[in-house]
N, C-alpha and C positions, 0 to 999 in steps of 0.2 A: 485705636489699636483692638487684633486679634480677642477673643477672650480663649484661656485653654481647650473649651467644650471644642470652638471653632477650628484651634489651630491641630486639634487631636483630630479631627474629620478630615481635614483636609488630604486630600489621593495624595502618596510619595514617589508613585512614577510619573513618565512622562512630565518631565523636565518642570513643576509645577502649574506648567501652562494647561493644564485638562485634558491634557495628550492621550493618557494611560490607558491601562484596562481598566481603574475600578472608575476615575472619572468616567469613562463611557456605557460603561454600570449604569450608573448615581446618575445621568443626565437620560438612558433612558426609561429610566426605576421614574424619575420628577417627570416625565412626558405622557404614562401613564394616568389619568386618574382612576379614581377608582369605577367608576361608572361603565370604562370601558372593559374592565375585569365582572361586572358581574357585583359589583360592591354598594351601600350607599354610600352614598357624596352626603355628610353631615354636616351643618356649620362648625361644625367644634373644633374641627379636622384645623390643624396646622399645619401639617407637612404638606412642602409642593409635590403633586403626584402619589405613584405607590407607598407608602411606608415600609421601612425595613424589612419587615415579621409579616404586610404581607409579600409582598414579593422572596422570602424565605419561603413562608408556606403553602406558593403557588411554584416552587420549584425543589423544592424536598430535600432544601437547604438549612442552618441553622441561622441562627438572625447573625450570633457571632460570625459566622464563617461570609452574611456578605455585610458585618460590616469591616471583615478583614483586606476582603475586596477589593471593599471602596475606598483601603485607607494603604488600599494598597503595600498590605501589607503580606496576603498572598497573592503571587500573580503566572503562578503557572494551574487553575482547576485540571480536574479528568473533563474528558469529550464527554465525559455522562452527564457530566456537572453543564455542561456548557453547551451543550442540548436541554438541559433539559432550563437554565436563564434563556436562555433565543425563544426558546417556547411558553414561560413566565413572562418577558419579557413584550412576544409579542411583533418579533422583528420581521423584518421582510428577509428576501435570501442572500439581499445583499450585505445587507445588515447582520447577518448567523454571519456568513464566509467573512467579515472581517475580525467578528464575535471570536471565531476562530482559530483565528490568526495574528490575534494578539495575546491569545490565551498560548503562542506556540504550537500553533495545532493544525494540521492538516483538513481542513471542513470535507462534511461527508461528502457525496457526490452521487443526487435522486438520479443521473442518469445512470446506461447499461455500463457495462468496461463498454470502454473503445477497443478494437477492433483495427482503429485505421492505421497508418503510418503514417508520421506528419513528411509534404513530403521533404522538409528540410532535413529531417532527418536521415531520409533516404536516401537522398543528395551523399549527407555525409557519408553513410555506408558503403554505396556503390563507389564512394576511391578508398576505399582502404586495402582495394588488391588480393596480394596475395594471403591472408584470413580466415578462416569460420567465422562468420557468425553469425544470429538468425535472430527473432526477436517475437518471445511471449507477452501476450496480455497478463493484466492483473492476476490472474487467475492460472495465468503460466502456462497458454491454451497459445501454440505454433500459432504463428496469423505472418511470419517472414523469412526468409533465408536467401542463402547469396552461393555462390556454385560451389565456393569453398569450402562452406561448412556438405554438401549435398555429395561434391568428391570425397571427405574426411568421413562422414557416418550413413553414408546413402541417401539418396532423395526421398525427402516426406511424402512429398505428390503421394509415392507410392501404396501409400496410408489413407483411412478415409476421415474426413478433417474432425471426425470426433476421438478419432484416434492416436488427434496429435494433443494432446496434453503434457505437459513435465512430472503434474502432479499425480494423475493416473501412473504413467509409468511407475514412479517410484511405492506409489503405493494401490498395490496390483487391491480389486474386490475379488470375495470368493473364494474358494479351503481348493487343493486339491485337483480333479482335474476341469473343476469348473469354474476356477481362476482366468479370468479375464485380460490376455495378452494384450497389451498395448505399449507399444514402442515404438517410438521416433526413429530410436537414431535401427541402424538396419544390419546391424552385428553385436558384439558385446564389447560394454563399457565400462570401462573399471571405475571405482569411486575410489578412495581412499582412507577419506574420513567419513559412510554411512550412515553414521550419527549426528556428525553435529549437519553433513549435508541432509537428510532428513527436518532436524531439528529445525534450520530456513525454508524451509519450501513449506511448514505448515507456521512460520511466523508469516511469514513472508504473505498467506494466503489467509491471517487472522486481520493483518493488515492494511488487507482486498475487503474484506469486509468492515470495518471500519472507514473505507472509506468510500465504496459503495455496497453501502447499506440495501438498497431495492433489485440490487444485480438477479433474476433468475437464473441466468445460469451458474453464478457465482455461489448461490444457495441450494442449488441441486446437486454443484462438486461435493458439495460440505456433507453433505445427507450419506450420500453415496461411501462414498471414505470415511467418514464415523462408524455408520453402520454395517460396513462391510470387513474395512481390515482397523486391525488391532491397533497394529501399529500406532497409525494415525490418531484413533481412539483417543487413546493413553498423551499422546504429547498434544491433540489438540484442547484436552480438562489440561494439560499443565500449562493454559491461558498465555505462555511465553511471546512476547511480540519481538520482533527483530529483523535483519536486513540477510537479504540472501545475496554475497558479497563474494565472497573466490571459493575455489578448489582445484586442484589436481586430480586430471584425471589418466586414462591409460583406453587408449581408444585402440580394441584389438584389429585392426583393420586385415579386411583378404586377403589384400594383393603385398603392400609394405611391411605388415607385419605392424610388431604394438607396435603405439604411439605419443609417448605422454606430452601432454595439453596443460598450460594452466586455465583454470575456465576462469573469466571474470565475470559480472556481472553488475551493467549500471539501468540507471533504469531513470529513467524523460521523465521529471515533474511528477505531476499530479496526473496525468495519466498512468502513472503505477504501469508504464514500459519497460519490458524486459529486456536488454538487450545487451545477449550474452558473445565471448569473444572468446576463439579456444585461439591459444597460439606455442609455439612451440618454444624452449628455450634457445637464443642464437646463438650460433656456434654449435647445436649441437649436432646429434645424427635422428635426433627428434625434428630437429629440424630441413631436415633434408630431408625425410619423408614424408611430413607435411609435405615440401612443394614437389615431387615425388605426384604428390597425390593429385594435386592444385594440375599437370603439367598434364596426366594424363582423362582428367574431368570433360569430359561433352554437352555435361549436364548442364542447364541452363537452372538459371533462377526463378524462381514465380514473378508475374508481373501480378498489381492491385492499383 
């Protein structure tokens, strides 16, 4: 029969089968010998592997917190704590990713932000027909668009690649005559709620830094916007993390006039690709205007 102490130390998650976050952390802790982490392994040691206090010290957390994790009383450690635990437990890359996912977190990626559009996603987007669609990387760098996007907003291929970044457009760097004019659209696009849209973009970038902590392009983007744009710097220091979901915009099209469109943003899994879709309300005059821009378009979408 189990003692009260043994019952207390049993993990409460994982249906009692040792499958939960706490049981996994305990298993990883017990497989490490003191010599693995540079500690003496005296004969008086009764613990298997590292003691909880030894793991706590190496990870920079309290012993009580380690106990609560292993017992399943704490099941949502922060990304910073997970990173510290992974390092203290000397986890492999695969084990580290598993730890993040067990904690309900997206694992950070040591690779740079992907600019590649998966072939399956590409095929789906090509079948959307009369919809204006563009795809942005995790740092809001434009990497693909269709003919509908070019018809509604102008052809982005007229812009240098370094200027095809939505964050740079929303948060221009400089002041007065020195402001760098970075615009993806060829004509004005009005946003109904500037504050909410700006906060969503900053939140996207903050989440991207957690997903791609070693990406040089992203780090440089954050550095330039923080140093050169007061609004971005203020929002960045607020620490908000969220997602860019939907918006409503008015496109000042030079041929058909103002077009009100709904802007929906879908995210493609771990790559954090952002699929931006612009549509008009069915049966509205805006839908008719959108159709006219598509009918008169002779531009081709880029091929990658």
